[in-house]
C-alpha positions in Angstrom: 12.9 7.5 -8.1 10.1 9.1 -10.1 9.4 5.7 -11.8 9.3 4.0 -8.4 6.9 6.6 -7.0 4.7 6.2 -10.1 4.4 2.4 -10.0 4.2 1.9 -6.2 0.4 2.7 -5.9 -0.3 0.1 -8.6 1.9 -2.5 -7.0 0.5 -1.9 -3.6 -3.1 -2.1 -4.9 -2.4 -5.5 -6.6 0.0 -6.7 -3.9 3.0 -7.0 -6.2 6.4 -7.0 -4.5 8.6 -4.3 -5.9 12.3 -4.0 -5.1 14.3 -0.8 -4.7 17.9 -1.7 -5.3 19.7 1.6 -4.8 17.6 4.7 -3.9 18.0 6.0 -0.4 15.5 8.9 -0.2 12.8 8.5 2.5 10.3 9.2 -0.3 10.8 5.5 -1.2 9.0 4.4 2.0 5.9 4.1 -0.2 3.9 1.1 0.8 3.9 -2.4 2.2 4.9 -4.0 -1.1 7.8 -1.7 -1.9 11.0 -3.2 -0.4 14.4 -1.6 -0.2 17.5 -3.8 -0.1 19.5 -1.0 1.6 18.4 1.3 4.4 16.8 4.6 3.5 18.9 7.6 4.5 16.9 8.7 7.5 16.8 5.1 8.9 20.5 4.6 8.4 21.3 7.9 10.1 19.1 7.1 13.1 20.9 3.7 13.4 24.5 4.7 13.3 24.6 8.3 14.6 24.1 7.5 18.3 27.1 5.2 18.3 29.3 7.7 16.5 28.3 10.5 18.8 28.9 8.4 21.9 32.2 6.8 20.7 33.7 10.2 19.9 32.1 12.2 22.8 30.6 14.7 20.4 28.8 17.6 21.9 28.6 20.1 19.1 27.7 19.1 15.6 27.4 21.0 12.3 25.1 19.8 9.6 25.2 20.7 5.9 22.6 19.1 3.7 21.1 19.3 0.3 17.7 20.8 0.1 15.7 17.8 -1.0 13.8 15.0 0.8 17.1 13.0 1.2 19.0 15.9 2.8 16.1 17.2 4.9 15.4 13.7 6.3 19.0 13.2 7.3 19.0 16.6 9.0 15.8 15.8 10.9 17.3 12.4 12.0 20.5 14.1 13.3 18.4 16.7 15.2 16.4 13.8 16.8 19.5 11.9 17.7 21.1 15.0 19.2 18.0 15.7 21.2 18.0 12.2 22.6 21.8 12.3 23.4 22.1 15.9 24.7 24.4 17.0 21.9 23.8 20.2 20.1 23.5 21.1 16.4 25.3 24.4 16.4 25.2 25.0 12.6 22.6 23.8 10.2 23.2 24.8 6.6 21.1 24.0 3.6 22.4 24.0 0.0 20.5 23.6 -3.3 21.1 20.4 -5.3 22.8 22.3 -8.1 25.2 24.3 -5.8 28.8 23.9 -6.8 30.7 26.3 -4.6 30.7 25.8 -0.8 33.3 28.2 0.4 30.8 30.4 2.4 29.1 27.3 4.0 32.5 25.7 4.9 33.6 29.0 6.4 30.4 29.2 8.5 31.0 25.6 9.8 34.6 26.3 10.7 33.6 29.5 12.5 31.1 27.6 14.6 33.9 25.2 15.8 32.0 22.0 15.9 33.3 18.7 17.2 32.2 17.2 14.0 30.5 18.0 10.7 27.9 15.8 9.1 27.4 16.2 5.3 24.1 14.9 3.8 24.7 15.1 0.1 25.5 12.8 -2.9 27.4 12.5 -6.1 30.0 15.0 -7.2 28.6 17.7 -5.0 29.7 15.8 -1.9 33.3 15.5 -3.2 33.5 19.2 -4.0 32.1 20.1 -0.6 34.8 18.2 1.2 37.8 19.1 -1.0 37.0 22.7 -1.9 39.2 25.3 0.0 39.1 26.0 2.8 38.0 22.4 3.1 36.3 20.4 5.8 37.1 16.9 6.8 33.9 15.5 8.2 33.6 12.9 10.9 30.6 11.3 9.1 29.7 11.5 5.5 26.7 9.6 4.1 25.6 9.7 0.5 25.1 7.8 -2.7 27.4 7.3 -5.6 25.3 6.8 -8.7 27.5 4.1 -10.0 27.6 2.1 -6.8 23.9 2.7 -6.2 24.2 2.0 -2.5 24.6 4.1 0.7 28.0 4.5 2.1 29.4 5.6 5.4 32.9 6.9 5.9 34.4 7.8 9.3 37.2 10.3 9.7 38.2 12.6 12.5 37.9 16.3 11.8 41.2 18.0 11.2 
């Protein structure tokens, strides 16, 4: 992403089309000549969240997100969607990108008793967050596997 952000002003100035094949951070919305082949995380969240909230009659959501432009943009998109649909974000927890233990965060989410939990994270951190005791099975999980280099969406009911 650093390289993309570095070359984008040059490409935009000289009208050279540049293609982003895998990054999902909203920081990559950096000009008219920088095209993404997959939706950026905030756009993707705004697109699919309303249908998930409506389909499952969700009224109370918990959000846990990584503290970076990716996670913060997804959190903001969820808050916007909830405001439009009259659902409520009852728990909003931020974790640092290098956090590896989520027991306290998961306990807070479980205590809030949400209808669903939305996790905005990526890589191994996302797997640990879901599997680490006491565990949380989210309704929605979005993130990026470095090897796949594309956004993914998984739907599961909270247990």
